[in-house]
N, C-alpha and C positions, 0 to 999 in steps of 0.2 A: 668581322672575315674571318679572322685570324681563330681562332676561340672553335668561329664553324666547320674550320678545316678540320682543325684538332680531333672535332668531335667526327666526323666523316672518317677521317685515319683512322681513327681509335676502332671505328664498328666496322673496319673493313679487314683491320688486323685482328679483330674479335672474330667474326665468323667466320674465317678463313684457317681462325685454331692457330694462328701461328704465335710463337711467344710461349707464354706461361699466364696465362689470365686470371691472378689473384681477385678474389674479392676479398679486395682493400679496400671496397671504397662502402658507402652509404644515400641515404638518401639526400644527396646532395649536386651540387651541378654533377655533368658526365664528366668536363675536361679537369674535375678534380681527383682524381686520381693517384693515388700515395701507395708504401709500401706496406702500411700496417694492417693488419688484421679483422675480423668480427671476434665483437663480445658475446661469451657465450652466453646464454638465459634459459633458465627452466622453457620447457615446450608447455605451447598452451591449448587445453583442449578445447575444441570450436564444437559447439553443434551443429551449425552452420555445411561445416564438410565435409562433404559425401565421399571421404577418405575410407574404406575397407577397414573395421579395426586392427587386421594383421599386417597393413602399411604402419600405420601409424609409427608401431617401435624405431623407425629407420626412417623419419619426415625430419627431416631440414626446414624451417618454419624464416623465412626472409619476409623483408616488404616487396612490393611490386614495385617498387617504383629503383628497387637496389636489384631486382633480379634483369629489369631492361636495359639496366644501367651496364651488368655485366655482362646479358648476352645470357644467360642462363634461362634454359626453358622450363616451363613446367611441367614437371612429372618426369624429370630428366635427372641422371645421375651426375650426383657431386664429389669429388675429393674433399675429405676434410682432413685437416690434414693440424697437428696441435704441437707446440711447443719442446713437450717430451721424446718427437719423433714418432708419435703413435698416429695413426691411419684409420680413416672409417669412409664410407659409401653409403651414403644414404642420396634420397630424391627430393630435389627442391621443391618448395611449396608453396604459393602465397598466403598473408594473413592480414588481410583488413585492420590497418590501424597498427602497423604491428612500426614497434619502434625501426631507425638505421641506425647502424652501424652491427646489429645484432641479429643473430641465429640460434634460434630455437632450438634446440635439441632434446630427448627422452631420459631421462638417467641414465639406458641400460649403455646408451651412446655416451653420456659425459662420463661411465666409469672407463669404456675401451679405450678412448682418448685419454683419460687420468687429467682428465678438466674438470673442475667446478664451474657455479654458475661466478662470473665475473672474468672465467681466464680468458689467454685470445687464442684465435683459430686461425687458418685461412682456408677457404673455400676456392675448391677451383671447379671448375668444369669439365666432364671426361670427353677427350677427343678422341682418346684411340678407338682399337678395333673392339670387340664388343663380340665374345664368341658365348655359343648354346655349348651346354659341359653335356657330356654325353652318359660322364659317370662321375659318379662324386664320392670322395671316401672322406667322413670325417671318424673322432674320437672324443667318445665320452671319460668325465673325469672319474676316477676312482669311485667319487659319493655316488653316482649316478650310474653307477652299470646296470643296475635291476631293471633299470629302464628300456634295454635294446632287446628290445620286441617287435614286432612286426606291426603293430597298433602302432608303436611309436615313431618307426619308420615312416610306416603310410603319413601320420600327423606333421614328422619333418618334410615331406616332399610337400603336403598341400601349405604348410607356413612359407616355407622355402622358396616357391614359386616365382618369381619374375626378380627375387635377390639378387644382388653383386657379391660375389664371394672376394677378397682379398688372398691371394697366394699363403701361407701359412697363417692366416691369421684365425679370428674364432665367430662363432655364430650364439647369440642367445634367445634362446625361447621359452617359453612359459610353457608349460606342462601341467594340468592340470595344480594350478595354484603354485608349483614350482619352477623354482629358475634353475632352466639347464644350460650347460657352456660346455663348447661342443669345439672339438677344432679343426680346421680343416687341414688333410692330409692331402690330398693328392688328389687329378682333375684328370678326365680324359676329354679332351675335344675334335667334335667330327664335324661340326654342324657349321650353318654359313658362318661368316663375317660377316661384320653389319659396321656401318659409319654414324656417326652420334652425328658428326659435323651435317650427311645431309636430309636432318630431321629437319622438320619446317614449324614455324611457328603453331598453325592448322594442324598437325600433329603431337604438338605437347600438350593439347587438351588431353588428349585421349587418357580416361582413368586407370587403364596398361600400361605403367610409365616404363617396365622394360621390356615389351613384346617383340620379339626382331622382326624387321621388315622383310621377308622371302624377297624382293622383288629387284636385292638392290642385285644383289650376285647369285644367276640361280645353279651352280656349280657348286657344289658341298665340299667343304674341304679334304683332306686325307686328315685319316683322324692321328690324334698327335696324342700322346701320352707323356704328361706332365706332373710329375712327382713334387710335392712342395716339401723343401726343408724346411721341417718348423721348427719355431724361433725357442719354442719355450711347450714342453706335452703338459705342463698343469693350464689345466686350459679357462681361462677366466676372463670377461671384459678386459679385464684390466691388464693383460697383458698381452695382448691382440700386438703380435710384432710381425715383422716383413721377412720376404728372403734376402732380401739387401740390409745392409744397414744406413741407406742414405733413404727409402722408403720408394713410394710408387710415384712415376709423373703422372697426369692426365691422359698424357698421348701412350702410357702403357698398351697392353691387352687387355682384357678385363672378362670373369665370366660370369656368367648368370644360370641361373636354375631354372628348365621348362619344365613340362609335363612330360616330355618323353626323356629327362634324366632318370639315369639310375641310382642308388642311393646304397650306399654300406656303411654300419655301423661297426666299429673294431672300439673293442674294450681299451683302458689302459696298459692294461699285463702284457698287451703286443706289442709295446713300444719297449725300447730300447732302453733298459734302465740304464744305461749311461745317459742317455738325452731327458731325463727324465727332470723336471724343474722341482724347485725343494715348495712344501705345500704353503710353505711363508708367504711365498710368492703373489697369492691369490690376496694378500690382506691391503687391504687400504685404509686411509685413518678416514674415511665416510664410517668403515666397520668397526670403528672404538667409540666405546660410548664412557661415558663419565670420567674424560678424562682429556677434555677440551682446554683448558688451560696449560697442561701440559705439551698437550700437542703444540699449542703457536710458542709456548717456549721451543722446542725442539725445530718449531720450521723456521723460527731465529738465529737457534743455534745450528741446528746443522744444513740443513737443506742452501742459505745462502754459501757457505763454502764449495759446497760440494756439485753447486749450478755455476755460481759465478766466482772462482779460485782469482779470476785477473782483478775486482775489483779489490780482497786487500794484498794482493803485488803493490795495485798503483798506487794506493793510500796507505803502504809500509807498516800493518797492520797483520801478524800473525795469525791465521785460521787455527781457528779450537781444533789440537788431537785427539782429542778423548771426549766421552762423555759418559759418566754413569750412573743408571736407571739402578734406585734399591727400593725394598720395599717388602712388603711381606708377601710369600707366594700367592701366587693367579690371582695376581692384579693388574695383569698386562705388561710385564715388559720384554718378556721375548716378543709378544704379538707385533708389540711398537718396531723393533728393531727389523723384524718380515717388512712393514709398513713404510721404512724409513728406505729402505733398498729398494723397494717396489717403485714409490713417489718420486724418489728422484732418479729414476733410473738406471741404478748403480748394480751391481752382482753383488751378493750379500757370501763373504767368504766367515763361515757360521764355525768358531772354534769352542766344543766344550770341554770344558774344562780338562777331566780326567783320558780326554781319549787322545790327548799326544804323550799320554806317561809311556815312556819306556822303561823295561829294564836294564839295557844297556846301555853304559856311560855316556853321556853325550848324544844320545839320542833325540833324548827328549826335547833339548834346547833347539838340536839341529831341526825337530818339526815344526815347532814353532818359528823359527824362523822362514824355514822355506813357505810357512802360513803369510808372514809377513811379508815374505817379496814378491808371494800371490796379489795379497790385497791391496800392494802401491801396485797392481796392474789392475786392480778389480775394482780399486777405490771406496770399500769398505767392508768392514773387517766387524764383527760382534763375536763377546766372548761369551757365552753364558757360563755361570758358575763362577765367578771370576776366582770367587770367595778358597773353590778348592784348586785353580792353580797360583793363586798370588798370597797364602796364606803372611802373618806375621813371623819373618826371619826372627824372630831371638824364641817365636814357639816351635819353630821347625823340626819336625822329627828327624829328617833326615838332612844330608846334605844335597841332594839334587831338588826338592821343592828351594834352596837357598840360592839354587842356580840358576831355577830356573825365573823366577823373580828377579836377576839381578839380569840375566836375559833380557826381559820383556820392559827393565825400564829402559835399556841401554839400546832397545831396538823403539819406543816411546818416542827418547829422546833424538835419536835420529831421523825420524821423521819430517823436519824442517829444515836438514841439513841438504846443502848443498847438490852433494850425492846423490840426494832421492830428486831424479825429476819430476815429477808429479808430486810436489813436496803442499801443494795446496788443494789437493783430491782424493786425500787418504785423511778418514778419520775411523778410532779405534771406537766403538760401544761398547760398554762393559754392562752386566745385569748381576747382580747378586740379590741375596734375603738377608747378608748379613755384612753390613757394612764395615762393623769397627772387626769385625774378621783379617779384615785387608793388612797388604801391608801399607805404612802413614806416608815411607816414600813414592808409591803410585798416587796418591791423591793428593799431591801439590800441584800448582797452576804450569801448565807446559806437559804435564803428561793427561791427569785429568783434568781439565782444565772446568770443567762446569759439572756438578752433579745435581741430581731431578731424583728426586721423592716421588715414588706411582704410590701413594697410600690407599688405603682401604675408601671408597667411595660414599658418598654421603646421601641422603634420599633424592637427591635431584640427579646424581650420580647414576646410583642404581634404575631410579626412572629410564633414564637414556639408554642404561644397557637394556634394560628390564624390553623397551620400543625397538631397537634394533636384534635382537634376538628375534623376534617376534614378529618380526619383520616378513622375514621366510619363512611362516609355519601360516597354515589355514586360523585362526582362533576367532573367537566370538568374547576378547572382553574391551570394556567399554574405559575409559581413559580414567575416569573415578576410580574404578573398581583396580588400575594398574596401580594407581597412586600410591592408592592404601596398600597394596601387597609392596610397594617400594617404601614405603614408609617405616614400617613391620618387618622388613628386611636387616634389622642391626645386623654392623657384622659381615655381611654378605661378603666377600668379592667379586669381580668379573668369572672367575672360574666357575663359583659357586651358584652362581644366577645362569650360567650356560647350563649346570648342570641341571635348577631345577624347571629351567625351560624344556631341557632335555627329557625329565621325567615326567614332568606334564603332558607334553607328547604322547608317552607309553603309556599313561592313561588314559587320553583319548580313544588310543588303539584298541587299547585291550575293553573301553567300554560299550566302543560299536563292536566290535567282534566278538562279544560276552553279548549282546542282544542280537544283534543277526548274524549267524555263525556261517552262512552260508555266504556271504557275498562275496562277488569276486573282487578284485585287487583294484581293477580302475572303479564299481561301486561305493569301495571304502576307501580308495583317494577323495571321491567327492566329497562324501559325510563326514569323514573326520575334521572335528572342529577342539581346536584346545578354549576350554571352558575356564573360568574362576576358577570353578572349585577344583580340578585339574592342580592347578598353580597352586593353591592352596593345599592341597593334600602332597603336592612332593615339596614344598619349604617346609612339609613335619617328617619329611621324611632324609632332607637336605640336608646338616646343618652347616652351618660357616666353619670356613678350613680352619681360623685358627681353636677355636672351641673345640674340634672335636679331643684333641688331648683332657684339654679341665671337662667336659663338654660333661650334664649330669641328666636323667633323665626326670626332669618337676613332674613330683604330683601332680593331679589335676586337684587345686585345693582353691576353690575360691572365699573373697571377704565372708559371700552366705553361708560359710561355712564351718563359722567361727563365733561363737556365740558371743552379744557383746562385744565390751572390746569396741564401743564407735569413734572414744577417742584417740586412743593409738593408731587404728585406723586412718585417723582426717589428719594424723601427727604424719602417717607415713607418705598419706598423697600428698600433702605437701612437699616433703622432702625428696623424695622419688617423680611421681607424675606428672606436678603441675609444670617440673621446670619443663620436662620436653612437651606437653601441650601446652602449655599459656609462655612460651618463652621471651616475647613480645612483653609482658605485665614484670619480668626480673626486669628488663633493660628499662622498661618507662621506670621505674623506682627507684633503679641503681645500685639494685644487690645480684647478691650470689647467693645458686641456692648453697644449702646444706651438705660439707662433705663426707662427714660420716654421722651415723644413728647407731646409739647403741640401747640394745633391749635389757634389762635386768629385772631379777624379780624373781620367788621360790620357785623352784622346780615345777613341772607339772603345767607351767600357767600358759603354754600358750605361747612362748616365744618363737621356740624353732617353726610352728606350723604357721603362725603368723609370717615368718621370713618366706616361706614355699607359697603362702598367698599372693603376697607382693612379687614375686616372683614369675606367679600365672598371670595374676590381672597384669603386671604393667606391659609384658610382654617382650623385655629388655634381655639378652643375654646373661645368665647369671651363673658365675663364678665358685664353689662352696665350698669352702676351707673349713677344716676341723685342723684346731690350733696345734694337735701335738705334730698330724701328720709333716711338718714345714720340718719339725728339731733331727739336725744328723749329727752322727758323731763324727765327720769330716771336716777340720779347719773351713770356714767359707758357704760350705756346702747350703748351711739353712740361710743364710740373707741371698747365698746368689738364686733358691727357690722361691723366695718369699721376691724376689726384683723380679722373676721369671712371670709368677702370675699379676703384678701391678702390670708386665709388659703387657702381657694377654690382655689384659681390661682396658689397657687404651688401645689395640688393637682393634680390640672388637666392643669401644665405647660408641652409644650408650650404654654403659653395664654396671651390672651392680655383685660385690666381692662380699662372701658374706664369712665374717669370722663366729666358728662356733664354739662357743667356752674360751675366749678369748684371753680371759686371765690364763691362763696353761702357755699362752704365747706373749702377754705383754703384762706379766708381772711387776711391781716397782722394781726401780733395779737395786741391788745390792739383795734382794732380797731370796733369790738363787742358790748362793753359797760356794756354784758351781766354780775348780778350777778356772776350768777355759773361759769362762763368764759368756758362754755361748746364747744364754739369753737376754744379756742384755747385747750384744750384737744384734742380736733380732729388733729389739723393741727398737735401738737405736735407729735400724733397718724403715722399719715400717714409718716410725718417725720423719723419717728423710721420705718416704712413698709420698706420704698424705698430703704434708707442708712442706716439702721441699725446694730449691729451685727451678725443676721440673715440674709444672701444672697439674696437676689431676684436676682435667678436665671431663666430663661428662661420666665421670666414673665413680660411684657410690658405695661408699662402705657403709656397712650393716652389719651391728656385731653382738652378738647373747650371750650372759653369763647371768651364774646365781651369784658371784661372788666381785660385786664391782669394787669390793674395800681393797682390794688385793691389783688393782690395776695401778699405774704407776700415773702420779699427777698430771703428767704431759699430755698424754693422750687426751685425756679429757678435759684439756683447754679449745675452748672457739677455736676454729679452723680446724680442725681435726675430728675429733667428736662432735658437732654442734650441738645434738641434744639427744639428750639423756632419759629414757622414759622408764617412768618404772610402772612392769607387768604385774599386778597384785592377784592377791587370789580372789577370786569370781563373785561378785555379791548376790544378793539374792533374785535381780533382773537377767545379770549373764549366769545364774546355773539353770533358770526358766528354759533359756533360751538352748542350752547346751545341754538340757533333757530331751528338750521338742527334739533338739535334732537328732539327738542317739537314740529316740523313739519312734522316730517318722518311717523305720524300716520295718518295726516291732511288735505282733500281735498282744499288744497287751486288754487284760484282763478288764471288764470295765471298776473293781476292786481296786484299782491302781489309783492312786490320787493323784496327779502333777504338784499340787502345793504341799502337800505332805510330804514330797519328796524335798520339795526345797527347802521347808526349813529344815529336817532331817541330818541337810549335808553341808550344813554352818561349819567353815574351815577345813573345808573339801575344795581341792584344786581342778580345777580341768580334768585331767589325766586320772584322778583318784574317784571323779565322778564317772565319765566313759567307763572305768574298770567297774563300779557300782552295779551299770547297766548290762555291763558283757557276764558278770557273774551273776545275778538273775538269772538270765538267758541258762545260764550253764545247770544252773538249780532247774530249771525246769526240764531239764532234759533226761538230770540225774534219777531222777521223779519216773520221767515217760520218756523215753526216747520220743515214742511219737505223739508228744504235745505241741499243743495249738495253740496256744496264747502265755502269757506269762504274768503270774498271778501276784497281787501284795505282799502274801507270804515268799515268796522267792526274793524281793524286793527286802523283807526283814531279815531273811538269811545275808544276802550282799552284803547290808549296812552293818549287817553285825562278822561279817569277814574282811570286809575294805576297811578299814578306821583311818582317818587323817590322821598323815605319815608326817607332815612340817612338825616341828616341833614351834613351840612358842616362843623357845630364846632366840631364833631362825631370823620372825617377824619383829623382834626386837630390833636386830641387828640392822632388816630391809630402814625401820621407823629412825632409828638412831644416823644410820647413813644420812638419810634425806636432811634430819636437822644441822647436818654439819656442812651440807650442802649447802650453802647459802643461794647459790643461784639457782638453785632449782625453784619451780615454781607450779603449784597447783593448776590442774585445767577449772575444778569444781570441789567445792568442798566434801563432795563424798570417798567415805574410803574407798570407795571400790574405782574411781579415774584413776586413771593413771597420769602422771605428775612427769612431765620434762622440764631441763634447763633453757632457758631462754642465752642466746650468744649478745 
């Protein structure tokens, strides 16, 4: 009996709207009302729900028993509040077989509340007054300024009909597939006031959930202009905030859009510049792709001390004071800082290294101290380009840099002091792409407690980034095609992939406008779709950031363009392509792929051409280094240049580093005779890079030389140059293929016999055979500039002009070198077959 009485009292209190009717229960007995909240789940699309599509974006799905327990009427507005202090008004709607203690929300609503699936929220039925808005003023984001047209405003009125808007909040609509976020600036209310409490269960099933009932109070209210103090002019779902710091109560006044509401949309330029928020506050964790592991560490390291500082105080654990993010440019370090500030609800105070510098004595340190004092109030500081702010003091150019480093060290040591009132709520986040340029004192525990590398994403990370970039673009790309593009985008960072998607969108736009130039804007928006061909074309135009200084235009040379050399091609495929395409095979057999391959042989035997074909066929990042170009007259510069080559190769791995004429760079130690010994130091640096303490992973060294006997023996051992392949003069079969390739585009007279040419070019190299064909064509033009074909006589003249230029003594040198190299083995017994040494 006591339970029945309590149940009845509970119903009476809920029906009268007294107190806070918080949705804290589920499909349990009605007497078991607790103070807990609902768990957020993803919205479940149901075909049987007869709800207009435009209303689905703000529905809140709950079980029928839960709605009955809390007296939430079907189709009535409810106020949903998150632990981050964000609020949204949704329409309650039942879902059959929906789990208890759950509320299903659309992704746009989850973003506005700053929650994800599994987060806790509170659901409260609205009991306050509901006013019809006579006039509504919205503000567009800067990137949506072009949409401010009469058609767009009419679309907004139709879409927002019967929506309840929060003061200072935001609203998200989809316009031709584009997500547009607008902020609620101000409204004018002059219609009747409604009372939600007077609704009956019979009216709650009306499919127009927010249509006012004019029978309650026939006398209209006097017009009231209510300007809204916007919380942040950067209008995004993730930052919908409110006029006061405490949010809104269900008993407050709410406003709804109706058919008589007039609408005005203003551009963001009309806002006061001082009120404009940073662009980064729109960023959330869900927008960052390819960094799931780093984001998990950040949540554990950064969010916990900012959200729950009392836990660290109770357990006597000092919270982290600083986190250093380092990695190549474009990997997302700045984006992570903006996402952290947005997700934890903290204001971010950004310090760009050079901006606080001043020519006046002491003013630079004063500006830094002012920033840190503000940071104590606002709980979050983000130091960009930290290496420019705190370089090594022993290498500082002037005293200002030394004093600035000392000031920052002192301020970071004072974060946890007694005089700092908010000791657990201030965190310094540093970002740099040159961590070794920072002062060592800054990187010790107690200052930057944790260092997190934001590296170049792998294939899975690139796939995640592409999916997130294309999510807001109309595209027709399958998952398999996107995965193929991600696998081929070696060395691309997040900024590069964003540029690829942007360039692909421009290609799609140009394609549509080129075929139908008379289309209107609406028709263009409806017909533009990014295709796989657009992404492929964009990838050819956008190169990886780390490769832009050393990238070369790889000629379109394919294996089929090289006559013969089948064993050489197979050996290179085994060393370069197989580890990438079949990594599980190498792991299964417990072996590692070769680190280096050396091609040696007479000049003109296609060693460099083979390297070009390998770069084109493998689709890997290709760094071409000419031996002498690394040497410098300044002490240490040659070694530094070599270190930089391998650093870039590791950054854009998997990659190939090709050393042409490596004998000029790796001559045997002591043979140079130079007083400074620069060649010996460069060789030592090369040996260390290839097989030193730091492992050379996913980087293959390909070298070519005409003088293998001059190369230092330490470089030729297994573990550095694992495979040594001899590229000999072409045999008869190879010469036949070379002639076939050279003559396929040349008009030949029937008197020319291919076998005769093959027989007469014994001891000719591939380059000399190419020269014979070219010289024959020039002879034909010399006789008659209007010649239509090349005859056998022209080839006779060419063979008399171009003679084999490789002396027999050089061929004997290669023969003796093979005999001395006992680790070399022959692939076949033929003289034309290449040979390599097995490790």
